[in-house]
mmCIF file of the protein (N, C-alpha, C, O) and its ligand, coordinates in Angstrom:
data_MODEL
# 
_entry.id   MODEL 
# 
loop_
_entity.id 
_entity.type 
_entity.pdbx_number_of_molecules 
1 polymer     1 
2 non-polymer 1 
# 
_entity_poly.entity_id                      1 
_entity_poly.type                           'polypeptide(L)' 
_entity_poly.nstd_linkage                   no 
_entity_poly.nstd_monomer                   no 
_entity_poly.pdbx_seq_one_letter_code       MAVKKRCIRCLKVLRPDGTCQYPKCVLYVPELLAENSDEGTENKGSDTTTEQP 
_entity_poly.pdbx_seq_one_letter_code_can   MAVKKRCIRCLKVLRPDGTCQYPKCVLYVPELLAENSDEGTENKGSDTTTEQP 
_entity_poly.pdbx_strand_id                 A 
# 
loop_
_entity_poly_seq.entity_id 
_entity_poly_seq.num 
_entity_poly_seq.mon_id 
_entity_poly_seq.hetero 
1 1  MET n 
1 2  ALA n 
1 3  VAL n 
1 4  LYS n 
1 5  LYS n 
1 6  ARG n 
1 7  CYS n 
1 8  ILE n 
1 9  ARG n 
1 10 CYS n 
1 11 LEU n 
1 12 LYS n 
1 13 VAL n 
1 14 LEU n 
1 15 ARG n 
1 16 PRO n 
1 17 ASP n 
1 18 GLY n 
1 19 THR n 
1 20 CYS n 
1 21 GLN n 
1 22 TYR n 
1 23 PRO n 
1 24 LYS n 
1 25 CYS n 
1 26 VAL n 
1 27 LEU n 
1 28 TYR n 
1 29 VAL n 
1 30 PRO n 
1 31 GLU n 
1 32 LEU n 
1 33 LEU n 
1 34 ALA n 
1 35 GLU n 
1 36 ASN n 
1 37 SER n 
1 38 ASP n 
1 39 GLU n 
1 40 GLY n 
1 41 THR n 
1 42 GLU n 
1 43 ASN n 
1 44 LYS n 
1 45 GLY n 
1 46 SER n 
1 47 ASP n 
1 48 THR n 
1 49 THR n 
1 50 THR n 
1 51 GLU n 
1 52 GLN n 
1 53 PRO n 
# 
loop_
_struct_asym.id 
_struct_asym.entity_id 
A 1 
B 2 
# 
loop_
_chem_comp.id 
_chem_comp.type 
_chem_comp.mon_nstd_flag 
ALA 'L-peptide linking' y 
ARG 'L-peptide linking' y 
ASN 'L-peptide linking' y 
ASP 'L-peptide linking' y 
CYS 'L-peptide linking' y 
GLN 'L-peptide linking' y 
GLU 'L-peptide linking' y 
GLY 'peptide linking'   y 
ILE 'L-peptide linking' y 
LEU 'L-peptide linking' y 
LYS 'L-peptide linking' y 
MET 'L-peptide linking' y 
PRO 'L-peptide linking' y 
SER 'L-peptide linking' y 
THR 'L-peptide linking' y 
TYR 'L-peptide linking' y 
VAL 'L-peptide linking' y 
ZN  non-polymer         . 
# 
_pdbx_entity_nonpoly.entity_id   2 
_pdbx_entity_nonpoly.name        ? 
_pdbx_entity_nonpoly.comp_id     ZN 
# 
_pdbx_nonpoly_scheme.asym_id         B 
_pdbx_nonpoly_scheme.entity_id       2 
_pdbx_nonpoly_scheme.mon_id          ZN 
_pdbx_nonpoly_scheme.ndb_seq_num     1 
_pdbx_nonpoly_scheme.pdb_seq_num     101 
_pdbx_nonpoly_scheme.auth_seq_num    101 
_pdbx_nonpoly_scheme.pdb_mon_id      ZN 
_pdbx_nonpoly_scheme.auth_mon_id     ZN 
_pdbx_nonpoly_scheme.pdb_strand_id   A 
_pdbx_nonpoly_scheme.pdb_ins_code    . 
# 
loop_
_atom_site.group_PDB 
_atom_site.id 
_atom_site.type_symbol 
_atom_site.label_atom_id 
_atom_site.label_alt_id 
_atom_site.label_comp_id 
_atom_site.label_asym_id 
_atom_site.label_entity_id 
_atom_site.label_seq_id 
_atom_site.pdbx_PDB_ins_code 
_atom_site.Cartn_x 
_atom_site.Cartn_y 
_atom_site.Cartn_z 
_atom_site.occupancy 
_atom_site.B_iso_or_equiv 
_atom_site.pdbx_formal_charge 
_atom_site.auth_seq_id 
_atom_site.auth_comp_id 
_atom_site.auth_asym_id 
_atom_site.auth_atom_id 
_atom_site.pdbx_PDB_model_num 
ATOM   1   N  N  . MET A 1 1  ? 147.966 38.943 -71.970 1.00 0.00 ? 1   MET A N  1 
ATOM   2   C  CA . MET A 1 1  ? 147.346 40.074 -72.651 1.00 0.00 ? 1   MET A CA 1 
ATOM   3   C  C  . MET A 1 1  ? 146.368 40.790 -71.722 1.00 0.00 ? 1   MET A C  1 
ATOM   4   O  O  . MET A 1 1  ? 145.245 40.331 -71.512 1.00 0.00 ? 1   MET A O  1 
ATOM   5   N  N  . ALA A 1 2  ? 146.788 41.862 -71.197 1.00 0.00 ? 2   ALA A N  1 
ATOM   6   C  CA . ALA A 1 2  ? 145.916 42.608 -70.293 1.00 0.00 ? 2   ALA A CA 1 
ATOM   7   C  C  . ALA A 1 2  ? 145.293 43.785 -71.025 1.00 0.00 ? 2   ALA A C  1 
ATOM   8   O  O  . ALA A 1 2  ? 145.957 44.777 -71.329 1.00 0.00 ? 2   ALA A O  1 
ATOM   9   N  N  . VAL A 1 3  ? 144.032 43.653 -71.294 1.00 0.00 ? 3   VAL A N  1 
ATOM   10  C  CA . VAL A 1 3  ? 143.331 44.734 -71.974 1.00 0.00 ? 3   VAL A CA 1 
ATOM   11  C  C  . VAL A 1 3  ? 142.827 45.743 -70.956 1.00 0.00 ? 3   VAL A C  1 
ATOM   12  O  O  . VAL A 1 3  ? 141.953 45.457 -70.138 1.00 0.00 ? 3   VAL A O  1 
ATOM   13  N  N  . LYS A 1 4  ? 143.409 46.928 -71.035 1.00 0.00 ? 4   LYS A N  1 
ATOM   14  C  CA . LYS A 1 4  ? 143.028 47.948 -70.071 1.00 0.00 ? 4   LYS A CA 1 
ATOM   15  C  C  . LYS A 1 4  ? 142.008 48.877 -70.695 1.00 0.00 ? 4   LYS A C  1 
ATOM   16  O  O  . LYS A 1 4  ? 142.136 49.292 -71.847 1.00 0.00 ? 4   LYS A O  1 
ATOM   17  N  N  . LYS A 1 5  ? 141.015 49.187 -69.924 1.00 0.00 ? 5   LYS A N  1 
ATOM   18  C  CA . LYS A 1 5  ? 140.032 50.155 -70.390 1.00 0.00 ? 5   LYS A CA 1 
ATOM   19  C  C  . LYS A 1 5  ? 140.595 51.557 -70.240 1.00 0.00 ? 5   LYS A C  1 
ATOM   20  O  O  . LYS A 1 5  ? 141.334 51.857 -69.302 1.00 0.00 ? 5   LYS A O  1 
ATOM   21  N  N  . ARG A 1 6  ? 140.234 52.388 -71.171 1.00 0.00 ? 6   ARG A N  1 
ATOM   22  C  CA . ARG A 1 6  ? 140.717 53.765 -71.104 1.00 0.00 ? 6   ARG A CA 1 
ATOM   23  C  C  . ARG A 1 6  ? 139.546 54.726 -70.992 1.00 0.00 ? 6   ARG A C  1 
ATOM   24  O  O  . ARG A 1 6  ? 138.435 54.449 -71.444 1.00 0.00 ? 6   ARG A O  1 
ATOM   25  N  N  . CYS A 1 7  ? 139.827 55.839 -70.389 1.00 0.00 ? 7   CYS A N  1 
ATOM   26  C  CA . CYS A 1 7  ? 138.805 56.859 -70.206 1.00 0.00 ? 7   CYS A CA 1 
ATOM   27  C  C  . CYS A 1 7  ? 138.440 57.461 -71.564 1.00 0.00 ? 7   CYS A C  1 
ATOM   28  O  O  . CYS A 1 7  ? 139.305 57.704 -72.406 1.00 0.00 ? 7   CYS A O  1 
ATOM   29  N  N  . ILE A 1 8  ? 137.156 57.692 -71.754 1.00 0.00 ? 8   ILE A N  1 
ATOM   30  C  CA . ILE A 1 8  ? 136.719 58.249 -73.029 1.00 0.00 ? 8   ILE A CA 1 
ATOM   31  C  C  . ILE A 1 8  ? 137.036 59.734 -73.129 1.00 0.00 ? 8   ILE A C  1 
ATOM   32  O  O  . ILE A 1 8  ? 136.932 60.331 -74.200 1.00 0.00 ? 8   ILE A O  1 
ATOM   33  N  N  . ARG A 1 9  ? 137.419 60.314 -72.017 1.00 0.00 ? 9   ARG A N  1 
ATOM   34  C  CA . ARG A 1 9  ? 137.709 61.750 -71.995 1.00 0.00 ? 9   ARG A CA 1 
ATOM   35  C  C  . ARG A 1 9  ? 139.200 62.029 -72.099 1.00 0.00 ? 9   ARG A C  1 
ATOM   36  O  O  . ARG A 1 9  ? 139.651 62.746 -72.991 1.00 0.00 ? 9   ARG A O  1 
ATOM   37  N  N  . CYS A 1 10 ? 139.951 61.456 -71.181 1.00 0.00 ? 10  CYS A N  1 
ATOM   38  C  CA . CYS A 1 10 ? 141.377 61.777 -71.128 1.00 0.00 ? 10  CYS A CA 1 
ATOM   39  C  C  . CYS A 1 10 ? 142.238 60.653 -71.674 1.00 0.00 ? 10  CYS A C  1 
ATOM   40  O  O  . CYS A 1 10 ? 143.451 60.803 -71.826 1.00 0.00 ? 10  CYS A O  1 
ATOM   41  N  N  . LEU A 1 11 ? 141.605 59.526 -71.969 1.00 0.00 ? 11  LEU A N  1 
ATOM   42  C  CA . LEU A 1 11 ? 142.304 58.379 -72.543 1.00 0.00 ? 11  LEU A CA 1 
ATOM   43  C  C  . LEU A 1 11 ? 143.355 57.784 -71.612 1.00 0.00 ? 11  LEU A C  1 
ATOM   44  O  O  . LEU A 1 11 ? 144.238 57.042 -72.043 1.00 0.00 ? 11  LEU A O  1 
ATOM   45  N  N  . LYS A 1 12 ? 143.246 58.115 -70.354 1.00 0.00 ? 12  LYS A N  1 
ATOM   46  C  CA . LYS A 1 12 ? 144.129 57.481 -69.382 1.00 0.00 ? 12  LYS A CA 1 
ATOM   47  C  C  . LYS A 1 12 ? 143.559 56.111 -69.034 1.00 0.00 ? 12  LYS A C  1 
ATOM   48  O  O  . LYS A 1 12 ? 142.374 55.838 -69.226 1.00 0.00 ? 12  LYS A O  1 
ATOM   49  N  N  . VAL A 1 13 ? 144.424 55.277 -68.527 1.00 0.00 ? 13  VAL A N  1 
ATOM   50  C  CA . VAL A 1 13 ? 143.979 53.944 -68.133 1.00 0.00 ? 13  VAL A CA 1 
ATOM   51  C  C  . VAL A 1 13 ? 143.104 54.054 -66.881 1.00 0.00 ? 13  VAL A C  1 
ATOM   52  O  O  . VAL A 1 13 ? 143.452 54.714 -65.902 1.00 0.00 ? 13  VAL A O  1 
ATOM   53  N  N  . LEU A 1 14 ? 141.974 53.391 -66.957 1.00 0.00 ? 14  LEU A N  1 
ATOM   54  C  CA . LEU A 1 14 ? 141.054 53.430 -65.837 1.00 0.00 ? 14  LEU A CA 1 
ATOM   55  C  C  . LEU A 1 14 ? 141.480 52.478 -64.738 1.00 0.00 ? 14  LEU A C  1 
ATOM   56  O  O  . LEU A 1 14 ? 142.302 51.586 -64.945 1.00 0.00 ? 14  LEU A O  1 
ATOM   57  N  N  . ARG A 1 15 ? 140.911 52.684 -63.580 1.00 0.00 ? 15  ARG A N  1 
ATOM   58  C  CA . ARG A 1 15 ? 141.147 51.751 -62.497 1.00 0.00 ? 15  ARG A CA 1 
ATOM   59  C  C  . ARG A 1 15 ? 140.406 50.446 -62.781 1.00 0.00 ? 15  ARG A C  1 
ATOM   60  O  O  . ARG A 1 15 ? 139.543 50.384 -63.656 1.00 0.00 ? 15  ARG A O  1 
ATOM   61  N  N  . PRO A 1 16 ? 140.757 49.419 -62.033 1.00 0.00 ? 16  PRO A N  1 
ATOM   62  C  CA . PRO A 1 16 ? 140.083 48.133 -62.213 1.00 0.00 ? 16  PRO A CA 1 
ATOM   63  C  C  . PRO A 1 16 ? 138.577 48.228 -62.059 1.00 0.00 ? 16  PRO A C  1 
ATOM   64  O  O  . PRO A 1 16 ? 137.847 47.419 -62.631 1.00 0.00 ? 16  PRO A O  1 
ATOM   65  N  N  . ASP A 1 17 ? 138.102 49.195 -61.301 1.00 0.00 ? 17  ASP A N  1 
ATOM   66  C  CA . ASP A 1 17 ? 136.654 49.329 -61.135 1.00 0.00 ? 17  ASP A CA 1 
ATOM   67  C  C  . ASP A 1 17 ? 136.031 50.260 -62.170 1.00 0.00 ? 17  ASP A C  1 
ATOM   68  O  O  . ASP A 1 17 ? 134.831 50.530 -62.135 1.00 0.00 ? 17  ASP A O  1 
ATOM   69  N  N  . GLY A 1 18 ? 136.854 50.744 -63.084 1.00 0.00 ? 18  GLY A N  1 
ATOM   70  C  CA . GLY A 1 18 ? 136.325 51.508 -64.196 1.00 0.00 ? 18  GLY A CA 1 
ATOM   71  C  C  . GLY A 1 18 ? 136.222 52.999 -63.957 1.00 0.00 ? 18  GLY A C  1 
ATOM   72  O  O  . GLY A 1 18 ? 135.561 53.703 -64.721 1.00 0.00 ? 18  GLY A O  1 
ATOM   73  N  N  . THR A 1 19 ? 136.857 53.488 -62.922 1.00 0.00 ? 19  THR A N  1 
ATOM   74  C  CA . THR A 1 19 ? 136.808 54.915 -62.669 1.00 0.00 ? 19  THR A CA 1 
ATOM   75  C  C  . THR A 1 19 ? 138.090 55.582 -63.150 1.00 0.00 ? 19  THR A C  1 
ATOM   76  O  O  . THR A 1 19 ? 139.155 54.966 -63.188 1.00 0.00 ? 19  THR A O  1 
ATOM   77  N  N  . CYS A 1 20 ? 137.965 56.854 -63.516 1.00 0.00 ? 20  CYS A N  1 
ATOM   78  C  CA . CYS A 1 20 ? 139.114 57.578 -64.024 1.00 0.00 ? 20  CYS A CA 1 
ATOM   79  C  C  . CYS A 1 20 ? 140.021 58.013 -62.874 1.00 0.00 ? 20  CYS A C  1 
ATOM   80  O  O  . CYS A 1 20 ? 139.554 58.449 -61.822 1.00 0.00 ? 20  CYS A O  1 
ATOM   81  N  N  . GLN A 1 21 ? 141.307 57.885 -63.099 1.00 0.00 ? 21  GLN A N  1 
ATOM   82  C  CA . GLN A 1 21 ? 142.237 58.234 -62.037 1.00 0.00 ? 21  GLN A CA 1 
ATOM   83  C  C  . GLN A 1 21 ? 143.081 59.450 -62.381 1.00 0.00 ? 21  GLN A C  1 
ATOM   84  O  O  . GLN A 1 21 ? 144.063 59.756 -61.705 1.00 0.00 ? 21  GLN A O  1 
ATOM   85  N  N  . TYR A 1 22 ? 142.683 60.129 -63.432 1.00 0.00 ? 22  TYR A N  1 
ATOM   86  C  CA . TYR A 1 22 ? 143.412 61.328 -63.822 1.00 0.00 ? 22  TYR A CA 1 
ATOM   87  C  C  . TYR A 1 22 ? 142.741 62.555 -63.207 1.00 0.00 ? 22  TYR A C  1 
ATOM   88  O  O  . TYR A 1 22 ? 141.615 62.896 -63.570 1.00 0.00 ? 22  TYR A O  1 
ATOM   89  N  N  . PRO A 1 23 ? 143.420 63.209 -62.289 1.00 0.00 ? 23  PRO A N  1 
ATOM   90  C  CA . PRO A 1 23 ? 142.817 64.288 -61.504 1.00 0.00 ? 23  PRO A CA 1 
ATOM   91  C  C  . PRO A 1 23 ? 142.268 65.445 -62.338 1.00 0.00 ? 23  PRO A C  1 
ATOM   92  O  O  . PRO A 1 23 ? 141.335 66.126 -61.913 1.00 0.00 ? 23  PRO A O  1 
ATOM   93  N  N  . LYS A 1 24 ? 142.838 65.670 -63.515 1.00 0.00 ? 24  LYS A N  1 
ATOM   94  C  CA . LYS A 1 24 ? 142.388 66.807 -64.313 1.00 0.00 ? 24  LYS A CA 1 
ATOM   95  C  C  . LYS A 1 24 ? 141.271 66.428 -65.269 1.00 0.00 ? 24  LYS A C  1 
ATOM   96  O  O  . LYS A 1 24 ? 140.819 67.252 -66.063 1.00 0.00 ? 24  LYS A O  1 
ATOM   97  N  N  . CYS A 1 25 ? 140.839 65.212 -65.194 1.00 0.00 ? 25  CYS A N  1 
ATOM   98  C  CA . CYS A 1 25 ? 139.775 64.760 -66.080 1.00 0.00 ? 25  CYS A CA 1 
ATOM   99  C  C  . CYS A 1 25 ? 138.413 65.074 -65.467 1.00 0.00 ? 25  CYS A C  1 
ATOM   100 O  O  . CYS A 1 25 ? 138.253 65.106 -64.247 1.00 0.00 ? 25  CYS A O  1 
ATOM   101 N  N  . VAL A 1 26 ? 137.433 65.305 -66.348 1.00 0.00 ? 26  VAL A N  1 
ATOM   102 C  CA . VAL A 1 26 ? 136.097 65.616 -65.853 1.00 0.00 ? 26  VAL A CA 1 
ATOM   103 C  C  . VAL A 1 26 ? 135.431 64.382 -65.253 1.00 0.00 ? 26  VAL A C  1 
ATOM   104 O  O  . VAL A 1 26 ? 134.480 64.483 -64.478 1.00 0.00 ? 26  VAL A O  1 
ATOM   105 N  N  . LEU A 1 27 ? 135.942 63.241 -65.621 1.00 0.00 ? 27  LEU A N  1 
ATOM   106 C  CA . LEU A 1 27 ? 135.366 62.005 -65.102 1.00 0.00 ? 27  LEU A CA 1 
ATOM   107 C  C  . LEU A 1 27 ? 136.166 61.443 -63.937 1.00 0.00 ? 27  LEU A C  1 
ATOM   108 O  O  . LEU A 1 27 ? 135.963 60.307 -63.509 1.00 0.00 ? 27  LEU A O  1 
ATOM   109 N  N  . TYR A 1 28 ? 137.055 62.242 -63.449 1.00 0.00 ? 28  TYR A N  1 
ATOM   110 C  CA . TYR A 1 28 ? 137.919 61.787 -62.365 1.00 0.00 ? 28  TYR A CA 1 
ATOM   111 C  C  . TYR A 1 28 ? 137.124 61.491 -61.095 1.00 0.00 ? 28  TYR A C  1 
ATOM   112 O  O  . TYR A 1 28 ? 136.278 62.276 -60.668 1.00 0.00 ? 28  TYR A O  1 
ATOM   113 N  N  . VAL A 1 29 ? 137.419 60.353 -60.518 1.00 0.00 ? 29  VAL A N  1 
ATOM   114 C  CA . VAL A 1 29 ? 136.776 59.975 -59.267 1.00 0.00 ? 29  VAL A CA 1 
ATOM   115 C  C  . VAL A 1 29 ? 137.847 59.815 -58.194 1.00 0.00 ? 29  VAL A C  1 
ATOM   116 O  O  . VAL A 1 29 ? 138.718 58.953 -58.305 1.00 0.00 ? 29  VAL A O  1 
ATOM   117 N  N  . PRO A 1 30 ? 137.781 60.634 -57.170 1.00 0.00 ? 30  PRO A N  1 
ATOM   118 C  CA . PRO A 1 30 ? 138.761 60.545 -56.086 1.00 0.00 ? 30  PRO A CA 1 
ATOM   119 C  C  . PRO A 1 30 ? 138.696 59.184 -55.404 1.00 0.00 ? 30  PRO A C  1 
ATOM   120 O  O  . PRO A 1 30 ? 137.624 58.670 -55.086 1.00 0.00 ? 30  PRO A O  1 
ATOM   121 N  N  . GLU A 1 31 ? 139.845 58.636 -55.197 1.00 0.00 ? 31  GLU A N  1 
ATOM   122 C  CA . GLU A 1 31 ? 139.888 57.327 -54.558 1.00 0.00 ? 31  GLU A CA 1 
ATOM   123 C  C  . GLU A 1 31 ? 139.861 57.486 -53.041 1.00 0.00 ? 31  GLU A C  1 
ATOM   124 O  O  . GLU A 1 31 ? 140.830 57.933 -52.427 1.00 0.00 ? 31  GLU A O  1 
ATOM   125 N  N  . LEU A 1 32 ? 138.758 57.118 -52.470 1.00 0.00 ? 32  LEU A N  1 
ATOM   126 C  CA . LEU A 1 32 ? 138.598 57.287 -51.037 1.00 0.00 ? 32  LEU A CA 1 
ATOM   127 C  C  . LEU A 1 32 ? 139.189 56.122 -50.269 1.00 0.00 ? 32  LEU A C  1 
ATOM   128 O  O  . LEU A 1 32 ? 139.613 56.258 -49.122 1.00 0.00 ? 32  LEU A O  1 
ATOM   129 N  N  . LEU A 1 33 ? 139.206 54.986 -50.921 1.00 0.00 ? 33  LEU A N  1 
ATOM   130 C  CA . LEU A 1 33 ? 139.710 53.800 -50.247 1.00 0.00 ? 33  LEU A CA 1 
ATOM   131 C  C  . LEU A 1 33 ? 141.168 53.559 -50.587 1.00 0.00 ? 33  LEU A C  1 
ATOM   132 O  O  . LEU A 1 33 ? 141.578 52.432 -50.865 1.00 0.00 ? 33  LEU A O  1 
ATOM   133 N  N  . ALA A 1 34 ? 141.934 54.617 -50.563 1.00 0.00 ? 34  ALA A N  1 
ATOM   134 C  CA . ALA A 1 34 ? 143.346 54.487 -50.898 1.00 0.00 ? 34  ALA A CA 1 
ATOM   135 C  C  . ALA A 1 34 ? 144.115 53.912 -49.721 1.00 0.00 ? 34  ALA A C  1 
ATOM   136 O  O  . ALA A 1 34 ? 144.333 54.575 -48.707 1.00 0.00 ? 34  ALA A O  1 
ATOM   137 N  N  . GLU A 1 35 ? 144.506 52.696 -49.882 1.00 0.00 ? 35  GLU A N  1 
ATOM   138 C  CA . GLU A 1 35 ? 145.248 52.066 -48.792 1.00 0.00 ? 35  GLU A CA 1 
ATOM   139 C  C  . GLU A 1 35 ? 146.729 51.945 -49.128 1.00 0.00 ? 35  GLU A C  1 
ATOM   140 O  O  . GLU A 1 35 ? 147.577 52.612 -48.535 1.00 0.00 ? 35  GLU A O  1 
ATOM   141 N  N  . ASN A 1 36 ? 147.012 51.097 -50.073 1.00 0.00 ? 36  ASN A N  1 
ATOM   142 C  CA . ASN A 1 36 ? 148.409 50.888 -50.422 1.00 0.00 ? 36  ASN A CA 1 
ATOM   143 C  C  . ASN A 1 36 ? 148.722 51.383 -51.822 1.00 0.00 ? 36  ASN A C  1 
ATOM   144 O  O  . ASN A 1 36 ? 149.652 50.897 -52.465 1.00 0.00 ? 36  ASN A O  1 
ATOM   145 N  N  . SER A 1 37 ? 147.953 52.339 -52.289 1.00 0.00 ? 37  SER A N  1 
ATOM   146 C  CA . SER A 1 37 ? 148.171 52.792 -53.651 1.00 0.00 ? 37  SER A CA 1 
ATOM   147 C  C  . SER A 1 37 ? 149.084 54.010 -53.674 1.00 0.00 ? 37  SER A C  1 
ATOM   148 O  O  . SER A 1 37 ? 148.649 55.140 -53.455 1.00 0.00 ? 37  SER A O  1 
ATOM   149 N  N  . ASP A 1 38 ? 150.307 53.762 -53.934 1.00 0.00 ? 38  ASP A N  1 
ATOM   150 C  CA . ASP A 1 38 ? 151.238 54.857 -54.136 1.00 0.00 ? 38  ASP A CA 1 
ATOM   151 C  C  . ASP A 1 38 ? 151.266 55.205 -55.606 1.00 0.00 ? 38  ASP A C  1 
ATOM   152 O  O  . ASP A 1 38 ? 150.349 55.854 -56.109 1.00 0.00 ? 38  ASP A O  1 
ATOM   153 N  N  . GLU A 1 39 ? 152.307 54.783 -56.300 1.00 0.00 ? 39  GLU A N  1 
ATOM   154 C  CA . GLU A 1 39 ? 152.289 54.878 -57.742 1.00 0.00 ? 39  GLU A CA 1 
ATOM   155 C  C  . GLU A 1 39 ? 152.926 53.636 -58.332 1.00 0.00 ? 39  GLU A C  1 
ATOM   156 O  O  . GLU A 1 39 ? 153.725 52.957 -57.687 1.00 0.00 ? 39  GLU A O  1 
ATOM   157 N  N  . GLY A 1 40 ? 152.562 53.358 -59.549 1.00 0.00 ? 40  GLY A N  1 
ATOM   158 C  CA . GLY A 1 40 ? 153.159 52.192 -60.191 1.00 0.00 ? 40  GLY A CA 1 
ATOM   159 C  C  . GLY A 1 40 ? 152.525 50.885 -59.766 1.00 0.00 ? 40  GLY A C  1 
ATOM   160 O  O  . GLY A 1 40 ? 153.053 49.812 -60.058 1.00 0.00 ? 40  GLY A O  1 
ATOM   161 N  N  . THR A 1 41 ? 151.412 50.964 -59.089 1.00 0.00 ? 41  THR A N  1 
ATOM   162 C  CA . THR A 1 41 ? 150.742 49.726 -58.716 1.00 0.00 ? 41  THR A CA 1 
ATOM   163 C  C  . THR A 1 41 ? 149.652 49.427 -59.729 1.00 0.00 ? 41  THR A C  1 
ATOM   164 O  O  . THR A 1 41 ? 148.461 49.614 -59.481 1.00 0.00 ? 41  THR A O  1 
ATOM   165 N  N  . GLU A 1 42 ? 150.101 48.964 -60.859 1.00 0.00 ? 42  GLU A N  1 
ATOM   166 C  CA . GLU A 1 42 ? 149.123 48.694 -61.913 1.00 0.00 ? 42  GLU A CA 1 
ATOM   167 C  C  . GLU A 1 42 ? 148.899 47.211 -62.105 1.00 0.00 ? 42  GLU A C  1 
ATOM   168 O  O  . GLU A 1 42 ? 147.764 46.733 -62.121 1.00 0.00 ? 42  GLU A O  1 
ATOM   169 N  N  . ASN A 1 43 ? 149.974 46.505 -62.248 1.00 0.00 ? 43  ASN A N  1 
ATOM   170 C  CA . ASN A 1 43 ? 149.837 45.088 -62.549 1.00 0.00 ? 43  ASN A CA 1 
ATOM   171 C  C  . ASN A 1 43 ? 149.710 44.236 -61.290 1.00 0.00 ? 43  ASN A C  1 
ATOM   172 O  O  . ASN A 1 43 ? 150.537 43.371 -61.001 1.00 0.00 ? 43  ASN A O  1 
ATOM   173 N  N  . LYS A 1 44 ? 148.674 44.512 -60.580 1.00 0.00 ? 44  LYS A N  1 
ATOM   174 C  CA . LYS A 1 44 ? 148.396 43.671 -59.417 1.00 0.00 ? 44  LYS A CA 1 
ATOM   175 C  C  . LYS A 1 44 ? 147.646 42.430 -59.881 1.00 0.00 ? 44  LYS A C  1 
ATOM   176 O  O  . LYS A 1 44 ? 147.520 42.184 -61.080 1.00 0.00 ? 44  LYS A O  1 
ATOM   177 N  N  . GLY A 1 45 ? 147.170 41.682 -58.961 1.00 0.00 ? 45  GLY A N  1 
ATOM   178 C  CA . GLY A 1 45 ? 146.478 40.455 -59.345 1.00 0.00 ? 45  GLY A CA 1 
ATOM   179 C  C  . GLY A 1 45 ? 144.987 40.644 -59.512 1.00 0.00 ? 45  GLY A C  1 
ATOM   180 O  O  . GLY A 1 45 ? 144.280 39.718 -59.908 1.00 0.00 ? 45  GLY A O  1 
ATOM   181 N  N  . SER A 1 46 ? 144.511 41.825 -59.217 1.00 0.00 ? 46  SER A N  1 
ATOM   182 C  CA . SER A 1 46 ? 143.068 42.044 -59.265 1.00 0.00 ? 46  SER A CA 1 
ATOM   183 C  C  . SER A 1 46 ? 142.634 42.668 -60.582 1.00 0.00 ? 46  SER A C  1 
ATOM   184 O  O  . SER A 1 46 ? 141.930 43.678 -60.609 1.00 0.00 ? 46  SER A O  1 
ATOM   185 N  N  . ASP A 1 47 ? 143.060 42.061 -61.651 1.00 0.00 ? 47  ASP A N  1 
ATOM   186 C  CA . ASP A 1 47 ? 142.649 42.572 -62.946 1.00 0.00 ? 47  ASP A CA 1 
ATOM   187 C  C  . ASP A 1 47 ? 141.571 41.699 -63.547 1.00 0.00 ? 47  ASP A C  1 
ATOM   188 O  O  . ASP A 1 47 ? 141.786 41.041 -64.565 1.00 0.00 ? 47  ASP A O  1 
ATOM   189 N  N  . THR A 1 48 ? 140.447 41.694 -62.935 1.00 0.00 ? 48  THR A N  1 
ATOM   190 C  CA . THR A 1 48 ? 139.374 40.830 -63.408 1.00 0.00 ? 48  THR A CA 1 
ATOM   191 C  C  . THR A 1 48 ? 138.475 41.565 -64.383 1.00 0.00 ? 48  THR A C  1 
ATOM   192 O  O  . THR A 1 48 ? 137.491 42.197 -63.997 1.00 0.00 ? 48  THR A O  1 
ATOM   193 N  N  . THR A 1 49 ? 138.826 41.469 -65.623 1.00 0.00 ? 49  THR A N  1 
ATOM   194 C  CA . THR A 1 49 ? 137.935 41.996 -66.647 1.00 0.00 ? 49  THR A CA 1 
ATOM   195 C  C  . THR A 1 49 ? 136.954 40.897 -67.035 1.00 0.00 ? 49  THR A C  1 
ATOM   196 O  O  . THR A 1 49 ? 136.554 40.094 -66.192 1.00 0.00 ? 49  THR A O  1 
ATOM   197 N  N  . THR A 1 50 ? 136.576 40.857 -68.270 1.00 0.00 ? 50  THR A N  1 
ATOM   198 C  CA . THR A 1 50 ? 135.640 39.815 -68.668 1.00 0.00 ? 50  THR A CA 1 
ATOM   199 C  C  . THR A 1 50 ? 136.392 38.696 -69.381 1.00 0.00 ? 50  THR A C  1 
ATOM   200 O  O  . THR A 1 50 ? 136.087 38.331 -70.516 1.00 0.00 ? 50  THR A O  1 
ATOM   201 N  N  . GLU A 1 51 ? 137.357 38.183 -68.693 1.00 0.00 ? 51  GLU A N  1 
ATOM   202 C  CA . GLU A 1 51 ? 138.121 37.087 -69.302 1.00 0.00 ? 51  GLU A CA 1 
ATOM   203 C  C  . GLU A 1 51 ? 138.360 35.997 -68.285 1.00 0.00 ? 51  GLU A C  1 
ATOM   204 O  O  . GLU A 1 51 ? 139.239 36.096 -67.429 1.00 0.00 ? 51  GLU A O  1 
ATOM   205 N  N  . GLN A 1 52 ? 137.581 34.984 -68.395 1.00 0.00 ? 52  GLN A N  1 
ATOM   206 C  CA . GLN A 1 52 ? 137.752 33.880 -67.479 1.00 0.00 ? 52  GLN A CA 1 
ATOM   207 C  C  . GLN A 1 52 ? 137.980 32.609 -68.249 1.00 0.00 ? 52  GLN A C  1 
ATOM   208 O  O  . GLN A 1 52 ? 137.297 32.346 -69.239 1.00 0.00 ? 52  GLN A O  1 
ATOM   209 N  N  . PRO A 1 53 ? 138.921 31.827 -67.813 1.00 0.00 ? 53  PRO A N  1 
ATOM   210 C  CA . PRO A 1 53 ? 139.256 30.574 -68.490 1.00 0.00 ? 53  PRO A CA 1 
ATOM   211 C  C  . PRO A 1 53 ? 138.135 29.547 -68.440 1.00 0.00 ? 53  PRO A C  1 
ATOM   212 O  O  . PRO A 1 53 ? 138.282 28.446 -68.971 1.00 0.00 ? 53  PRO A O  1 
HETATM 213 ZN ZN . ZN  B 2 .  ? 139.450 60.509 -67.566 1.00 0.00 2 101 ZN  A ZN 1 
# 
């Protein structure tokens, strides 16, 4: 169960660090550290929300 946070403005799924990734959103934050992020890279292993066993 992966609970994804959504933007309060555009309701798009936020990045793991909580920033909006929708370019037309007012809360959009350009990703400067874009290394291997093409598209469709959502379910990586770095989904550390507040759920720890
Ligand atoms: Zn947004």
